[in-house]
PDB file of N, CA, C and O in Angstrom:
ATOM      1  N   UNK A   1      84.123  22.005 176.669  1.00  0.00           N
ATOM      2  CA  UNK A   1      84.612  23.472 176.578  1.00  0.00           C
ATOM      3  C   UNK A   1      85.961  23.408 175.834  1.00  0.00           C
ATOM      4  O   UNK A   1      86.789  22.506 175.959  1.00  0.00           O
ATOM      5  N   UNK A   2      86.061  24.445 175.077  1.00  0.00           N
ATOM      6  CA  UNK A   2      87.237  24.583 174.301  1.00  0.00           C
ATOM      7  C   UNK A   2      88.476  24.774 175.212  1.00  0.00           C
ATOM      8  O   UNK A   2      88.375  25.473 176.221  1.00  0.00           O
ATOM      9  N   UNK A   3      89.674  24.155 174.874  1.00  0.00           N
ATOM     10  CA  UNK A   3      90.873  24.353 175.682  1.00  0.00           C
ATOM     11  C   UNK A   3      91.797  25.222 174.924  1.00  0.00           C
ATOM     12  O   UNK A   3      92.270  26.217 175.474  1.00  0.00           O
ATOM     13  N   UNK A   4      92.089  24.925 173.706  1.00  0.00           N
ATOM     14  CA  UNK A   4      93.181  25.617 172.927  1.00  0.00           C
ATOM     15  C   UNK A   4      92.546  26.896 172.498  1.00  0.00           C
ATOM     16  O   UNK A   4      91.334  27.034 172.333  1.00  0.00           O
ATOM     17  N   UNK A   5      93.513  27.888 172.318  1.00  0.00           N
ATOM     18  CA  UNK A   5      93.080  29.245 171.867  1.00  0.00           C
ATOM     19  C   UNK A   5      92.467  29.242 170.550  1.00  0.00           C
ATOM     20  O   UNK A   5      91.534  30.008 170.308  1.00  0.00           O
ATOM     21  N   UNK A   6      92.928  28.424 169.668  1.00  0.00           N
ATOM     22  CA  UNK A   6      92.266  28.361 168.365  1.00  0.00           C
ATOM     23  C   UNK A   6      90.835  27.800 168.413  1.00  0.00           C
ATOM     24  O   UNK A   6      89.937  28.232 167.691  1.00  0.00           O
ATOM     25  N   UNK A   7      90.696  26.911 169.218  1.00  0.00           N
ATOM     26  CA  UNK A   7      89.292  26.389 169.495  1.00  0.00           C
ATOM     27  C   UNK A   7      88.342  27.463 170.056  1.00  0.00           C
ATOM     28  O   UNK A   7      87.173  27.559 169.685  1.00  0.00           O
ATOM     29  N   UNK A   8      88.919  28.269 170.979  1.00  0.00           N
ATOM     30  CA  UNK A   8      88.175  29.321 171.542  1.00  0.00           C
ATOM     31  C   UNK A   8      87.750  30.350 170.527  1.00  0.00           C
ATOM     32  O   UNK A   8      86.646  30.894 170.547  1.00  0.00           O
ATOM     33  N   UNK A   9      88.783  30.604 169.556  1.00  0.00           N
ATOM     34  CA  UNK A   9      88.475  31.574 168.495  1.00  0.00           C
ATOM     35  C   UNK A   9      87.479  31.062 167.553  1.00  0.00           C
ATOM     36  O   UNK A   9      86.660  31.831 167.050  1.00  0.00           O
ATOM     37  N   UNK A  10      87.498  29.745 167.268  1.00  0.00           N
ATOM     38  CA  UNK A  10      86.567  29.106 166.370  1.00  0.00           C
ATOM     39  C   UNK A  10      85.177  29.271 166.908  1.00  0.00           C
ATOM     40  O   UNK A  10      84.252  29.527 166.137  1.00  0.00           O
ATOM     41  N   UNK A  11      84.980  29.129 168.267  1.00  0.00           N
ATOM     42  CA  UNK A  11      83.708  29.320 168.907  1.00  0.00           C
ATOM     43  C   UNK A  11      83.255  30.704 168.718  1.00  0.00           C
ATOM     44  O   UNK A  11      82.073  30.906 168.442  1.00  0.00           O
ATOM     45  N   UNK A  12      84.117  31.712 168.845  1.00  0.00           N
ATOM     46  CA  UNK A  12      83.681  33.089 168.742  1.00  0.00           C
ATOM     47  C   UNK A  12      83.271  33.363 167.224  1.00  0.00           C
ATOM     48  O   UNK A  12      82.301  34.075 166.965  1.00  0.00           O
ATOM     49  N   UNK A  13      84.019  32.794 166.273  1.00  0.00           N
ATOM     50  CA  UNK A  13      83.738  33.085 164.933  1.00  0.00           C
ATOM     51  C   UNK A  13      82.355  32.368 164.585  1.00  0.00           C
ATOM     52  O   UNK A  13      81.517  32.911 163.865  1.00  0.00           O
ATOM     53  N   UNK A  14      82.190  31.161 165.126  1.00  0.00           N
ATOM     54  CA  UNK A  14      80.958  30.477 164.807  1.00  0.00           C
ATOM     55  C   UNK A  14      79.770  31.209 165.342  1.00  0.00           C
ATOM     56  O   UNK A  14      78.733  31.242 164.679  1.00  0.00           O
ATOM     57  N   UNK A  15      79.860  31.797 166.501  1.00  0.00           N
ATOM     58  CA  UNK A  15      78.809  32.610 167.123  1.00  0.00           C
ATOM     59  C   UNK A  15      78.376  33.745 166.267  1.00  0.00           C
ATOM     60  O   UNK A  15      77.201  34.017 166.022  1.00  0.00           O
ATOM     61  N   UNK A  16      79.563  34.474 165.772  1.00  0.00           N
ATOM     62  CA  UNK A  16      79.307  35.585 164.855  1.00  0.00           C
ATOM     63  C   UNK A  16      78.563  35.251 163.600  1.00  0.00           C
ATOM     64  O   UNK A  16      77.646  35.949 163.166  1.00  0.00           O
ATOM     65  N   UNK A  17      79.007  34.128 163.022  1.00  0.00           N
ATOM     66  CA  UNK A  17      78.451  33.676 161.770  1.00  0.00           C
ATOM     67  C   UNK A  17      76.973  33.228 162.029  1.00  0.00           C
ATOM     68  O   UNK A  17      76.103  33.413 161.177  1.00  0.00           O
ATOM     69  N   UNK A  18      76.742  32.682 163.134  1.00  0.00           N
ATOM     70  CA  UNK A  18      75.416  32.305 163.541  1.00  0.00           C
ATOM     71  C   UNK A  18      74.388  33.385 163.475  1.00  0.00           C
ATOM     72  O   UNK A  18      73.279  33.228 162.965  1.00  0.00           O
ATOM     73  N   UNK A  19      74.828  34.522 164.035  1.00  0.00           N
ATOM     74  CA  UNK A  19      73.943  35.684 164.063  1.00  0.00           C
ATOM     75  C   UNK A  19      73.711  36.198 162.621  1.00  0.00           C
ATOM     76  O   UNK A  19      72.568  36.542 162.321  1.00  0.00           O
ATOM     77  N   UNK A  20      74.639  36.272 161.766  1.00  0.00           N
ATOM     78  CA  UNK A  20      74.488  36.683 160.384  1.00  0.00           C
ATOM     79  C   UNK A  20      73.541  35.698 159.695  1.00  0.00           C
ATOM     80  O   UNK A  20      72.646  36.113 158.958  1.00  0.00           O
ATOM     81  N   UNK A  21      73.726  34.437 159.923  1.00  0.00           N
ATOM     82  CA  UNK A  21      72.940  33.325 159.261  1.00  0.00           C
ATOM     83  C   UNK A  21      71.409  33.529 159.682  1.00  0.00           C
ATOM     84  O   UNK A  21      70.526  33.543 158.824  1.00  0.00           O
ATOM     85  N   UNK A  22      71.139  33.687 161.052  1.00  0.00           N
ATOM     86  CA  UNK A  22      69.903  33.934 161.489  1.00  0.00           C
ATOM     87  C   UNK A  22      69.235  35.147 160.891  1.00  0.00           C
ATOM     88  O   UNK A  22      68.041  35.105 160.594  1.00  0.00           O
ATOM     89  N   UNK A  23      70.010  36.287 160.695  1.00  0.00           N
ATOM     90  CA  UNK A  23      69.592  37.458 160.101  1.00  0.00           C
ATOM     91  C   UNK A  23      69.105  37.271 158.653  1.00  0.00           C
ATOM     92  O   UNK A  23      68.050  37.774 158.267  1.00  0.00           O
ATOM     93  N   UNK A  24      69.856  36.575 157.913  1.00  0.00           N
ATOM     94  CA  UNK A  24      69.572  36.206 156.528  1.00  0.00           C
ATOM     95  C   UNK A  24      68.335  35.400 156.392  1.00  0.00           C
ATOM     96  O   UNK A  24      67.519  35.644 155.503  1.00  0.00           O
ATOM     97  N   UNK A  25      68.171  34.410 157.286  1.00  0.00           N
ATOM     98  CA  UNK A  25      67.017  33.449 157.281  1.00  0.00           C
ATOM     99  C   UNK A  25      65.844  34.239 157.674  1.00  0.00           C
ATOM    100  O   UNK A  25      64.775  34.024 157.102  1.00  0.00           O
ATOM    101  N   UNK A  26      65.930  35.115 158.576  1.00  0.00           N
ATOM    102  CA  UNK A  26      64.753  35.933 158.978  1.00  0.00           C
ATOM    103  C   UNK A  26      64.359  36.856 157.783  1.00  0.00           C
ATOM    104  O   UNK A  26      63.182  36.933 157.430  1.00  0.00           O
ATOM    105  N   UNK A  27      65.282  37.506 157.208  1.00  0.00           N
ATOM    106  CA  UNK A  27      65.014  38.363 156.008  1.00  0.00           C
ATOM    107  C   UNK A  27      64.350  37.499 154.867  1.00  0.00           C
ATOM    108  O   UNK A  27      63.441  37.955 154.173  1.00  0.00           O
ATOM    109  N   UNK A  28      64.838  36.272 154.719  1.00  0.00           N
ATOM    110  CA  UNK A  28      64.209  35.406 153.727  1.00  0.00           C
ATOM    111  C   UNK A  28      62.739  35.033 154.107  1.00  0.00           C
ATOM    112  O   UNK A  28      61.832  35.033 153.274  1.00  0.00           O
ATOM    113  N   UNK A  29      62.585  34.742 155.308  1.00  0.00           N
ATOM    114  CA  UNK A  29      61.166  34.281 155.755  1.00  0.00           C
ATOM    115  C   UNK A  29      60.192  35.580 155.689  1.00  0.00           C
ATOM    116  O   UNK A  29      59.037  35.499 155.270  1.00  0.00           O
ATOM    117  N   UNK A  30      60.742  36.701 156.117  1.00  0.00           N
ATOM    118  CA  UNK A  30      59.879  37.945 156.171  1.00  0.00           C
ATOM    119  C   UNK A  30      59.416  38.360 154.833  1.00  0.00           C
ATOM    120  O   UNK A  30      58.239  38.657 154.628  1.00  0.00           O
ATOM    121  N   UNK A  31      60.336  38.385 153.914  1.00  0.00           N
ATOM    122  CA  UNK A  31      59.991  38.870 152.504  1.00  0.00           C
ATOM    123  C   UNK A  31      59.043  37.872 151.871  1.00  0.00           C
ATOM    124  O   UNK A  31      58.063  38.256 151.232  1.00  0.00           O
ATOM    125  N   UNK A  32      59.317  36.661 152.039  1.00  0.00           N
ATOM    126  CA  UNK A  32      58.393  35.599 151.423  1.00  0.00           C
ATOM    127  C   UNK A  32      57.030  35.747 152.067  1.00  0.00           C
ATOM    128  O   UNK A  32      56.021  35.715 151.362  1.00  0.00           O
ATOM    129  N   UNK A  33      56.958  35.912 153.413  1.00  0.00           N
ATOM    130  CA  UNK A  33      55.716  35.989 153.985  1.00  0.00           C
ATOM    131  C   UNK A  33      54.891  37.213 153.584  1.00  0.00           C
ATOM    132  O   UNK A  33      53.674  37.146 153.410  1.00  0.00           O
ATOM    133  N   UNK A  34      55.596  38.321 153.446  1.00  0.00           N
ATOM    134  CA  UNK A  34      54.946  39.627 152.906  1.00  0.00           C
ATOM    135  C   UNK A  34      54.252  39.264 151.489  1.00  0.00           C
ATOM    136  O   UNK A  34      53.099  39.588 151.205  1.00  0.00           O
ATOM    137  N   UNK A  35      55.073  38.589 150.696  1.00  0.00           N
ATOM    138  CA  UNK A  35      54.587  38.458 149.297  1.00  0.00           C
ATOM    139  C   UNK A  35      53.493  37.464 149.296  1.00  0.00           C
ATOM    140  O   UNK A  35      52.573  37.627 148.495  1.00  0.00           O
ATOM    141  N   UNK A  36      53.485  36.445 150.105  1.00  0.00           N
ATOM    142  CA  UNK A  36      52.255  35.586 150.138  1.00  0.00           C
ATOM    143  C   UNK A  36      51.091  36.190 150.768  1.00  0.00           C
ATOM    144  O   UNK A  36      49.961  35.880 150.390  1.00  0.00           O
ATOM    145  N   UNK A  37      51.302  37.095 151.772  1.00  0.00           N
ATOM    146  CA  UNK A  37      50.132  37.740 152.371  1.00  0.00           C
ATOM    147  C   UNK A  37      49.522  38.667 151.293  1.00  0.00           C
ATOM    148  O   UNK A  37      48.297  38.748 151.207  1.00  0.00           O
ATOM    149  N   UNK A  38      50.331  39.371 150.467  1.00  0.00           N
ATOM    150  CA  UNK A  38      49.802  40.192 149.373  1.00  0.00           C
ATOM    151  C   UNK A  38      49.020  39.436 148.510  1.00  0.00           C
ATOM    152  O   UNK A  38      47.943  39.882 148.116  1.00  0.00           O
ATOM    153  N   UNK A  39      49.479  38.210 148.126  1.00  0.00           N
ATOM    154  CA  UNK A  39      48.758  37.349 147.266  1.00  0.00           C
ATOM    155  C   UNK A  39      47.461  36.917 147.784  1.00  0.00           C
ATOM    156  O   UNK A  39      46.462  36.878 147.066  1.00  0.00           O
ATOM    157  N   UNK A  40      47.460  36.573 149.096  1.00  0.00           N
ATOM    158  CA  UNK A  40      46.269  36.144 149.797  1.00  0.00           C
ATOM    159  C   UNK A  40      45.185  37.310 149.793  1.00  0.00           C
ATOM    160  O   UNK A  40      43.974  37.098 149.726  1.00  0.00           O
ATOM    161  N   UNK A  41      45.740  38.496 149.870  1.00  0.00           N
ATOM    162  CA  UNK A  41      44.821  39.647 149.892  1.00  0.00           C
ATOM    163  C   UNK A  41      44.417  40.162 148.472  1.00  0.00           C
ATOM    164  O   UNK A  41      43.847  41.236 148.281  1.00  0.00           O
ATOM    165  N   UNK A  42      44.775  39.279 147.503  1.00  0.00           N
ATOM    166  CA  UNK A  42      44.481  39.638 146.074  1.00  0.00           C
ATOM    167  C   UNK A  42      45.095  40.935 145.547  1.00  0.00           C
ATOM    168  O   UNK A  42      44.595  41.611 144.649  1.00  0.00           O
ATOM    169  N   UNK A  43      46.268  41.225 146.217  1.00  0.00           N
ATOM    170  CA  UNK A  43      47.064  42.422 145.754  1.00  0.00           C
ATOM    171  C   UNK A  43      48.205  41.933 144.883  1.00  0.00           C
ATOM    172  O   UNK A  43      49.350  41.795 145.314  1.00  0.00           O
ATOM    173  N   UNK A  44      47.839  41.681 143.645  1.00  0.00           N
ATOM    174  CA  UNK A  44      48.816  41.116 142.621  1.00  0.00           C
ATOM    175  C   UNK A  44      49.878  42.145 142.338  1.00  0.00           C
ATOM    176  O   UNK A  44      51.043  41.756 142.250  1.00  0.00           O
ATOM    177  N   UNK A  45      49.604  43.364 142.194  1.00  0.00           N
ATOM    178  CA  UNK A  45      50.542  44.373 141.802  1.00  0.00           C
ATOM    179  C   UNK A  45      51.489  44.625 143.006  1.00  0.00           C
ATOM    180  O   UNK A  45      52.688  44.819 142.803  1.00  0.00           O
ATOM    181  N   UNK A  46      50.979  44.625 144.222  1.00  0.00           N
ATOM    182  CA  UNK A  46      51.908  44.656 145.415  1.00  0.00           C
ATOM    183  C   UNK A  46      52.871  43.525 145.475  1.00  0.00           C
ATOM    184  O   UNK A  46      54.040  43.674 145.833  1.00  0.00           O
ATOM    185  N   UNK A  47      52.334  42.352 145.103  1.00  0.00           N
ATOM    186  CA  UNK A  47      53.188  41.123 145.276  1.00  0.00           C
ATOM    187  C   UNK A  47      54.196  41.165 144.097  1.00  0.00           C
ATOM    188  O   UNK A  47      55.284  40.615 144.271  1.00  0.00           O
ATOM    189  N   UNK A  48      53.958  41.707 143.034  1.00  0.00           N
ATOM    190  CA  UNK A  48      54.909  41.850 141.962  1.00  0.00           C
ATOM    191  C   UNK A  48      56.076  42.845 142.358  1.00  0.00           C
ATOM    192  O   UNK A  48      57.222  42.690 141.938  1.00  0.00           O
ATOM    193  N   UNK A  49      55.714  43.838 143.166  1.00  0.00           N
ATOM    194  CA  UNK A  49      56.680  44.805 143.556  1.00  0.00           C
ATOM    195  C   UNK A  49      57.620  44.145 144.651  1.00  0.00           C
ATOM    196  O   UNK A  49      58.799  44.479 144.769  1.00  0.00           O
ATOM    197  N   UNK A  50      57.031  43.214 145.419  1.00  0.00           N
ATOM    198  CA  UNK A  50      57.774  42.581 146.457  1.00  0.00           C
ATOM    199  C   UNK A  50      58.651  41.466 145.942  1.00  0.00           C
ATOM    200  O   UNK A  50      59.556  41.006 146.639  1.00  0.00           O
ATOM    201  N   UNK A  51      58.394  41.038 144.748  1.00  0.00           N
ATOM    202  CA  UNK A  51      59.147  39.880 144.166  1.00  0.00           C
ATOM    203  C   UNK A  51      60.733  40.121 144.060  1.00  0.00           C
ATOM    204  O   UNK A  51      61.512  39.253 144.454  1.00  0.00           O
ATOM    205  N   UNK A  52      61.154  41.271 143.540  1.00  0.00           N
ATOM    206  CA  UNK A  52      62.628  41.488 143.536  1.00  0.00           C
ATOM    207  C   UNK A  52      63.246  41.434 144.907  1.00  0.00           C
ATOM    208  O   UNK A  52      64.363  40.936 145.046  1.00  0.00           O
ATOM    209  N   UNK A  53      62.584  41.914 145.907  1.00  0.00           N
ATOM    210  CA  UNK A  53      63.177  41.870 147.313  1.00  0.00           C
ATOM    211  C   UNK A  53      63.261  40.438 147.804  1.00  0.00           C
ATOM    212  O   UNK A  53      64.241  40.022 148.422  1.00  0.00           O
ATOM    213  N   UNK A  54      62.124  39.641 147.490  1.00  0.00           N
ATOM    214  CA  UNK A  54      62.247  38.284 147.895  1.00  0.00           C
ATOM    215  C   UNK A  54      63.330  37.538 147.113  1.00  0.00           C
ATOM    216  O   UNK A  54      64.032  36.704 147.686  1.00  0.00           O
ATOM    217  N   UNK A  55      63.474  37.812 145.855  1.00  0.00           N
ATOM    218  CA  UNK A  55      64.510  37.119 145.111  1.00  0.00           C
ATOM    219  C   UNK A  55      65.865  37.522 145.646  1.00  0.00           C
ATOM    220  O   UNK A  55      66.780  36.700 145.686  1.00  0.00           O
ATOM    221  N   UNK A  56      66.015  38.771 146.060  1.00  0.00           N
ATOM    222  CA  UNK A  56      67.376  39.299 146.660  1.00  0.00           C
ATOM    223  C   UNK A  56      67.615  38.487 147.957  1.00  0.00           C
ATOM    224  O   UNK A  56      68.719  37.976 148.146  1.00  0.00           O
ATOM    225  N   UNK A  57      66.614  38.355 148.853  1.00  0.00           N
ATOM    226  CA  UNK A  57      66.842  37.678 150.032  1.00  0.00           C
ATOM    227  C   UNK A  57      67.171  36.227 149.851  1.00  0.00           C
ATOM    228  O   UNK A  57      67.994  35.662 150.572  1.00  0.00           O
ATOM    229  N   UNK A  58      66.482  35.592 148.825  1.00  0.00           N
ATOM    230  CA  UNK A  58      66.751  34.249 148.602  1.00  0.00           C
ATOM    231  C   UNK A  58      68.187  34.046 148.039  1.00  0.00           C
ATOM    232  O   UNK A  58      68.933  33.148 148.430  1.00  0.00           O
ATOM    233  N   UNK A  59      68.504  34.948 147.100  1.00  0.00           N
ATOM    234  CA  UNK A  59      69.870  34.791 146.486  1.00  0.00           C
ATOM    235  C   UNK A  59      70.974  35.038 147.485  1.00  0.00           C
ATOM    236  O   UNK A  59      72.005  34.368 147.416  1.00  0.00           O
ATOM    237  N   UNK A  60      70.809  35.984 148.432  1.00  0.00           N
ATOM    238  CA  UNK A  60      71.858  36.122 149.437  1.00  0.00           C
ATOM    239  C   UNK A  60      71.888  35.025 150.429  1.00  0.00           C
ATOM    240  O   UNK A  60      72.967  34.658 150.893  1.00  0.00           O
ATOM    241  N   UNK A  61      70.747  34.468 150.791  1.00  0.00           N
ATOM    242  CA  UNK A  61      70.784  33.241 151.579  1.00  0.00           C
ATOM    243  C   UNK A  61      71.500  32.090 150.920  1.00  0.00           C
ATOM    244  O   UNK A  61      72.209  31.313 151.559  1.00  0.00           O
ATOM    245  N   UNK A  62      71.295  32.005 149.625  1.00  0.00           N
ATOM    246  CA  UNK A  62      71.909  30.945 148.793  1.00  0.00           C
ATOM    247  C   UNK A  62      73.398  31.096 148.714  1.00  0.00           C
ATOM    248  O   UNK A  62      74.153  30.127 148.799  1.00  0.00           O
ATOM    249  N   UNK A  63      73.820  32.374 148.545  1.00  0.00           N
ATOM    250  CA  UNK A  63      75.233  32.760 148.382  1.00  0.00           C
ATOM    251  C   UNK A  63      76.056  32.465 149.668  1.00  0.00           C
ATOM    252  O   UNK A  63      77.211  32.044 149.606  1.00  0.00           O
ATOM    253  N   UNK A  64      75.426  32.697 150.801  1.00  0.00           N
ATOM    254  CA  UNK A  64      76.122  32.498 152.078  1.00  0.00           C
ATOM    255  C   UNK A  64      75.857  31.085 152.606  1.00  0.00           C
ATOM    256  O   UNK A  64      76.315  30.796 153.711  1.00  0.00           O
ATOM    257  N   UNK A  65      75.200  30.235 151.954  1.00  0.00           N
ATOM    258  CA  UNK A  65      75.044  28.896 152.402  1.00  0.00           C
ATOM    259  C   UNK A  65      74.032  28.542 153.374  1.00  0.00           C
ATOM    260  O   UNK A  65      74.004  27.447 153.935  1.00  0.00           O
ATOM    261  N   UNK A  66      73.115  29.570 153.590  1.00  0.00           N
ATOM    262  CA  UNK A  66      72.024  29.394 154.585  1.00  0.00           C
ATOM    263  C   UNK A  66      71.066  28.353 154.035  1.00  0.00           C
ATOM    264  O   UNK A  66      70.609  27.483 154.776  1.00  0.00           O
ATOM    265  N   UNK A  67      70.752  28.428 152.742  1.00  0.00           N
ATOM    266  CA  UNK A  67      70.038  27.455 152.101  1.00  0.00           C
ATOM    267  C   UNK A  67      70.711  26.953 150.882  1.00  0.00           C
ATOM    268  O   UNK A  67      71.606  27.614 150.356  1.00  0.00           O
ATOM    269  N   UNK A  68      70.281  25.699 150.361  1.00  0.00           N
ATOM    270  CA  UNK A  68      71.106  25.198 149.249  1.00  0.00           C
ATOM    271  C   UNK A  68      70.614  25.816 147.961  1.00  0.00           C
ATOM    272  O   UNK A  68      69.601  26.514 147.965  1.00  0.00           O
ATOM    273  N   UNK A  69      71.304  25.580 146.857  1.00  0.00           N
ATOM    274  CA  UNK A  69      71.006  26.094 145.659  1.00  0.00           C
ATOM    275  C   UNK A  69      69.612  25.721 145.041  1.00  0.00           C
ATOM    276  O   UNK A  69      68.822  26.555 144.597  1.00  0.00           O
ATOM    277  N   UNK A  70      69.424  24.475 145.065  1.00  0.00           N
ATOM    278  CA  UNK A  70      68.107  23.872 144.510  1.00  0.00           C
ATOM    279  C   UNK A  70      66.945  24.391 145.301  1.00  0.00           C
ATOM    280  O   UNK A  70      65.863  24.631 144.766  1.00  0.00           O
ATOM    281  N   UNK A  71      67.190  24.571 146.661  1.00  0.00           N
ATOM    282  CA  UNK A  71      66.067  25.061 147.511  1.00  0.00           C
ATOM    283  C   UNK A  71      65.754  26.488 147.148  1.00  0.00           C
ATOM    284  O   UNK A  71      64.587  26.878 147.127  1.00  0.00           O
ATOM    285  N   UNK A  72      66.737  27.255 146.871  1.00  0.00           N
ATOM    286  CA  UNK A  72      66.588  28.652 146.421  1.00  0.00           C
ATOM    287  C   UNK A  72      65.908  28.737 145.140  1.00  0.00           C
ATOM    288  O   UNK A  72      65.011  29.567 144.999  1.00  0.00           O
ATOM    289  N   UNK A  73      66.252  27.942 144.171  1.00  0.00           N
ATOM    290  CA  UNK A  73      65.641  27.972 142.871  1.00  0.00           C
ATOM    291  C   UNK A  73      64.172  27.495 142.980  1.00  0.00           C
ATOM    292  O   UNK A  73      63.317  28.024 142.270  1.00  0.00           O
ATOM    293  N   UNK A  74      63.880  26.574 143.793  1.00  0.00           N
ATOM    294  CA  UNK A  74      62.564  26.144 143.969  1.00  0.00           C
ATOM    295  C   UNK A  74      61.737  27.235 144.557  1.00  0.00           C
ATOM    296  O   UNK A  74      60.653  27.526 144.053  1.00  0.00           O
ATOM    297  N   UNK A  75      62.205  27.844 145.597  1.00  0.00           N
ATOM    298  CA  UNK A  75      61.436  28.980 146.284  1.00  0.00           C
ATOM    299  C   UNK A  75      61.159  30.094 145.284  1.00  0.00           C
ATOM    300  O   UNK A  75      60.056  30.639 145.271  1.00  0.00           O
ATOM    301  N   UNK A  76      62.139  30.447 144.439  1.00  0.00           N
ATOM    302  CA  UNK A  76      61.892  31.453 143.503  1.00  0.00           C
ATOM    303  C   UNK A  76      60.929  31.107 142.480  1.00  0.00           C
ATOM    304  O   UNK A  76      60.076  31.909 142.100  1.00  0.00           O
ATOM    305  N   UNK A  77      61.051  29.851 141.994  1.00  0.00           N
ATOM    306  CA  UNK A  77      59.907  29.391 140.987  1.00  0.00           C
ATOM    307  C   UNK A  77      58.615  29.272 141.511  1.00  0.00           C
ATOM    308  O   UNK A  77      57.642  29.449 140.777  1.00  0.00           O
ATOM    309  N   UNK A  78      58.485  28.974 142.776  1.00  0.00           N
ATOM    310  CA  UNK A  78      57.073  28.785 143.384  1.00  0.00           C
ATOM    311  C   UNK A  78      56.523  30.150 143.647  1.00  0.00           C
ATOM    312  O   UNK A  78      55.309  30.331 143.557  1.00  0.00           O
ATOM    313  N   UNK A  79      57.358  31.152 143.977  1.00  0.00           N
ATOM    314  CA  UNK A  79      56.841  32.440 144.104  1.00  0.00           C
ATOM    315  C   UNK A  79      56.362  33.126 142.843  1.00  0.00           C
ATOM    316  O   UNK A  79      55.351  33.830 142.842  1.00  0.00           O
ATOM    317  N   UNK A  80      57.130  32.903 141.733  1.00  0.00           N
ATOM    318  CA  UNK A  80      56.849  33.350 140.450  1.00  0.00           C
ATOM    319  C   UNK A  80      55.574  32.713 140.019  1.00  0.00           C
ATOM    320  O   UNK A  80      54.671  33.391 139.529  1.00  0.00           O
ATOM    321  N   UNK A  81      55.477  31.394 140.193  1.00  0.00           N
ATOM    322  CA  UNK A  81      54.244  30.707 139.729  1.00  0.00           C
ATOM    323  C   UNK A  81      52.963  31.145 140.525  1.00  0.00           C
ATOM    324  O   UNK A  81      51.864  31.251 139.982  1.00  0.00           O
ATOM    325  N   UNK A  82      53.194  31.392 141.854  1.00  0.00           N
ATOM    326  CA  UNK A  82      51.954  31.897 142.581  1.00  0.00           C
ATOM    327  C   UNK A  82      51.487  33.200 142.027  1.00  0.00           C
ATOM    328  O   UNK A  82      50.281  33.435 141.951  1.00  0.00           O
ATOM    329  N   UNK A  83      52.460  34.125 141.606  1.00  0.00           N
ATOM    330  CA  UNK A  83      52.033  35.419 141.086  1.00  0.00           C
ATOM    331  C   UNK A  83      51.352  35.199 139.795  1.00  0.00           C
ATOM    332  O   UNK A  83      50.341  35.838 139.505  1.00  0.00           O
ATOM    333  N   UNK A  84      51.867  34.323 139.015  1.00  0.00           N
ATOM    334  CA  UNK A  84      51.310  34.047 137.621  1.00  0.00           C
ATOM    335  C   UNK A  84      49.895  33.480 137.705  1.00  0.00           C
ATOM    336  O   UNK A  84      48.984  33.812 136.946  1.00  0.00           O
ATOM    337  N   UNK A  85      49.789  32.565 138.732  1.00  0.00           N
ATOM    338  CA  UNK A  85      48.365  32.027 138.979  1.00  0.00           C
ATOM    339  C   UNK A  85      47.455  33.084 139.414  1.00  0.00           C
ATOM    340  O   UNK A  85      46.315  33.118 138.951  1.00  0.00           O
ATOM    341  N   UNK A  86      47.871  33.980 140.293  1.00  0.00           N
ATOM    342  CA  UNK A  86      46.997  35.115 140.759  1.00  0.00           C
ATOM    343  C   UNK A  86      46.630  36.010 139.754  1.00  0.00           C
ATOM    344  O   UNK A  86      45.554  36.603 139.834  1.00  0.00           O
ATOM    345  N   UNK A  87      47.493  36.203 138.690  1.00  0.00           N
ATOM    346  CA  UNK A  87      47.087  37.125 137.568  1.00  0.00           C
ATOM    347  C   UNK A  87      45.896  36.533 136.757  1.00  0.00           C
ATOM    348  O   UNK A  87      44.944  37.199 136.351  1.00  0.00           O
ATOM    349  N   UNK A  88      46.070  35.205 136.575  1.00  0.00           N
ATOM    350  CA  UNK A  88      45.026  34.536 135.633  1.00  0.00           C
ATOM    351  C   UNK A  88      43.625  34.502 136.266  1.00  0.00           C
ATOM    352  O   UNK A  88      42.681  34.005 135.651  1.00  0.00           O
TER     353      UNK A  88
END
């Protein structure tokens, strides 16, 4: 248990940041899942409309440090490639 007031404050700040990080991670997962479900249902135009939202969620998670840069770039590339494959 934290003893000093600064340690107690750090715990409170960490808890707040944890909530924001979970929210970003959920948004990332939800948008990605919607896009992949649209692709599975052969709805390519719907998936293309969801791509900017997925990119936005990925970029925000990257910016806040929820995921690393290369992971974000890889996710974006794989989503774009999946849409490209579905079109063909």
